[in-house]
C-alpha angles and dihedrals in degrees: 000000000000115000116223120246105262092217098053096062092219131125119245113271091025095105117154138161109270094207094058104042109027117081119216119271116265120265116252116254106230097163090111095045113108113238111248118260116232113258128218092275099050120090124207119259115264117260108236108211122181112250117270112253119204120218111276092220098064095079098048093045090049091051093048093048091049091050092048091049090051091048090047089050092050091050093050092043092052092047091051089051093052092048095238098123 
């Protein structure tokens, strides 16, 4: 006579395939479990922020303003040289 495995909980002769008949164990319900508080050796997760984008109009407007100031300066300088002003 073959003795049953004492850890299996089955009677001898009641051998069956575990994969076909046994259902998976139920998942643990952790909804009431409090979330762990960070300890002294843990560091917070890094905050990922999107890179700051400057307005694309700043550079072209600055270039136009500088060119307009240079042109106005040249016109005033030429007028002063001619004696009109």
